C-alpha positions in Angstrom: 0.1 0.0 0.1 1.7 3.3 -1.1 2.1 6.1 1.3 2.0 9.7 -0.4 3.3 13.1 1.1 1.5 16.4 0.2 3.0 19.8 0.9 -0.1 22.0 1.2 -1.0 25.8 1.1 -4.3 27.2 2.4 -6.3 30.0 3.2 -8.0 29.2 6.6 -10.8 31.8 6.5 -13.6 29.6 5.5 -12.4 26.4 7.2 -13.4 25.4 10.8 -10.0 24.4 11.1 -7.8 21.5 9.7 -9.7 18.5 11.5 -12.3 16.7 9.9 -15.7 17.8 11.7 -19.5 17.0 11.3 -21.5 19.6 9.2 -18.6 22.4 8.9 -16.0 22.6 6.2 -12.6 21.6 7.2 -9.3 21.5 5.2 -8.9 17.6 6.0 -12.3 17.2 4.5 -11.9 19.1 1.2 -8.6 17.4 0.5 -10.2 14.0 1.5 -13.0 14.4 -0.8 -10.5 15.5 -3.7 -8.4 12.3 -3.4 -11.6 10.2 -3.3 -13.0 12.1 -6.4 -9.7 11.4 -8.0 -8.9 7.8 -7.2 -12.3 6.6 -6.1 -10.7 5.5 -2.6 -11.9 6.8 0.9 -8.5 8.0 2.8 -7.7 9.4 6.0 -5.4 12.0 5.6 -2.8 13.0 8.5 -1.2 16.3 9.0 1.7 17.6 10.7 -0.5 20.3 12.7 -3.9 20.5 13.4 -4.5 24.1 12.6 -7.4 26.3 14.2 -10.5 27.9 12.4 -9.1 30.6 10.5 -5.6 30.0 10.4 -3.4 29.8 7.5 -0.9 27.7 6.2 1.8 28.0 3.8 3.7 24.8 4.2 1.4 22.3 5.8 2.6 18.6 5.4 0.2 15.6 5.5 0.3 11.9 4.3 -2.2 9.4 3.2 -2.3 5.7 1.7 -3.7 4.4 -1.4 -4.5 0.9 -2.1 -3.4 1.2 -5.6 -0.3 3.3 -6.6 -1.0 6.8 -8.6 1.3 8.2 -10.8 3.3 10.9 -8.4 4.2 13.1 -11.3 0.3 13.8 -12.2 -0.9 13.5 -8.5 -0.4 17.5 -7.5 -2.0 18.7 -10.6 -4.9 16.3 -10.2 -5.7 17.1 -6.7 -5.4 20.9 -7.4 -8.0 20.0 -10.3 -10.3 18.2 -7.8 -9.9 20.8 -5.0 -11.6 23.7 -6.8 -12.8 26.5 -6.0 -11.4 25.5 -2.3 -8.7 28.0 -1.2 -6.4 24.7 -1.0 -3.4 24.2 -3.2 -1.0 21.0 -3.5 2.4 22.6 -3.4 4.2 19.3 -4.0 3.5 15.5 -3.8 5.7 13.0 -3.2 5.6 8.9 -2.6 7.4 8.4 0.6 8.1 5.3 3.0 5.6 3.3 4.3 6.6 4.4 7.8 6.7 8.1 7.0 4.3 10.3 9.5 3.5 13.6 8.9 2.9 14.3 12.5 5.3 12.2 14.6 8.6 12.4 12.5 8.4 16.3 12.1 11.5 17.7 14.0 10.2 21.2 13.9 7.4 23.6 13.1 7.6 27.2 12.4 4.5 29.6 12.7 4.5 33.5 11.9 2.2 36.0 13.2 1.4 39.2 11.2 0.4 42.5 12.8 -0.8 45.2 10.6 0.3 48.4 12.9 -1.3 51.2 11.4 -4.0 53.5 11.7 -5.9 52.5 8.6 -7.5 49.2 8.6 -6.5 46.5 6.1 -7.7 46.0 2.8 -5.9 43.6 0.5 -4.5 41.9 3.9 -8.0 41.7 5.4 -8.3 38.3 7.2 -4.7 37.8 6.8 -3.1 40.0 9.5 -4.5 41.4 12.9 -4.9 45.0 12.7 -3.5 47.2 15.7 -4.0 50.7 15.0 -1.7 51.9 18.3 1.9 52.3 17.9 3.9 49.1 18.8 7.5 49.0 19.8 8.7 45.9 18.4 12.3 46.2 19.7 11.0 46.0 23.2 8.6 43.2 22.0 11.8 41.3 20.4 13.8 41.8 23.6 10.7 40.5 25.9 10.1 37.6 23.6 13.8 36.2 24.3 12.4 35.1 28.0 10.1 32.6 26.4 13.0 30.8 24.4 14.2 27.6 26.0 12.5 24.5 27.8 9.6 25.8 30.1 6.4 25.0 31.7 4.0 27.0 29.3 0.8 26.7 31.3 0.2 30.6 31.2 0.1 30.4 27.4 -2.0 27.1 27.0 -5.4 26.9 26.2 -8.0 25.2 28.5 -9.0 22.7 25.7 -5.3 21.8 25.2 -5.0 18.0 25.1 -1.1 17.8 25.2 0.2 15.4 28.2 2.5 18.4 29.6 2.6 21.8 29.5 6.4 21.7 29.2 7.6 22.2 26.0 10.8 23.7 24.4 10.9 26.9 22.1 13.6 27.0 19.9 13.6 30.4 18.6 10.8 33.6 19.0 11.7 36.5 16.8 10.1 39.9 16.4 10.8 42.2 13.7 9.1 45.4 11.9 8.7 45.1 8.3 7.5 48.5 7.2 3.8 48.7 8.7 3.6 45.2 10.1 5.4 43.4 13.0 6.2 39.8 12.3 6.5 37.4 15.1 8.0 33.7 14.1 7.9 30.9 16.7 9.9 27.6 15.9 9.4 24.4 18.2 8.9 20.8 17.7 5.7 21.1 18.8 3.4 23.6 20.5 0.3 23.7 22.9 -3.1 24.5 21.8 -3.3 28.3 20.9 0.3 28.5 22.4 1.6 31.0 19.7 -1.4 33.2 19.7 -1.3 33.4 23.4 2.3 34.5 23.4 1.7 37.0 20.6 -1.5 38.5 22.7 1.0 39.0 25.6 3.9 40.5 23.7 1.4 43.0 22.0 0.8 44.2 25.5 4.5 44.9 26.0 4.8 46.4 22.3 2.0 49.2 23.1 3.5 49.9 26.7 0.8 48.3 28.9 3.3 45.7 30.3 7.1 46.2 31.0 9.4 44.3 29.2 10.2 42.0 32.2 6.3 41.1 32.4 6.5 38.4 29.9 9.1 36.3 32.2 7.2 36.9 35.0 3.9 35.7 33.5 5.5 32.6 32.0 6.9 31.7 35.8 3.7 32.1 37.3 2.2 29.0 35.4 -1.3 30.7 35.7 -3.5 30.9 32.5 -5.0 34.0 33.8 -1.9 36.1 34.0 -2.0 35.6 30.0 -2.8 38.6 27.9 -5.5 38.2 25.6 -5.3 35.7 22.9 -4.4 37.2 19.6 -7.2 36.3 16.9 -6.6 33.6 14.4 -6.4 35.3 11.0 -2.8 36.8 11.5 -1.3 33.2 12.3 0.1 30.9 9.2 2.0 27.8 9.7 5.1 28.4 7.5 6.9 25.1 7.5 7.6 21.8 8.7 11.0 20.3 8.9 11.9 16.6 9.2 15.3 15.0 9.3 
């Protein structure tokens, strides 16, 4: 039974997240339906990460098995044909080893959060950024963010519905950079807690607007108390950039 890897890009706005759910559109449902229309087979698609409703992806990775081989050279184009008009694209497709696992074998995941930091609201980027009108000090945010890098108990930044066995995670990198009118926050780790990135972004925004001192981020992390977290940033600004494998 051949196994295939897909590299996917999608706009999360019309979807209730990645994971298949009854009676609502999801990315998993859309891609599985396209595979079924293409091959006549019902498959289960396993992703590197289950993005939430409204979260986008430029580099999601997923795998599935087929009972009969499909010509790899035509797989991406065929799936993109059957995916229309859903805002999902297969960037690349490949046959992989039978033991490849998109989720469990991933060595790191990288997310980018975009804040549009200007008075005027977004037009072309609407639904792709968090609009924050008040000026943000990205330099202060960047310095404060370093208090989160490393291995910590991230209970403060863990959603109440998180199903992870432990709140302890190792954050490999957390960068904040101003790019014109936008502030980009990029986080890299082997894995994240549910809504961890959006929780960290919401707290860093408090630093950037001057409501919290730079030292506050390390303090709320050490508190291991969800109530100390700043407001959670909205889903629309978050994008799964890339998933890495050995």
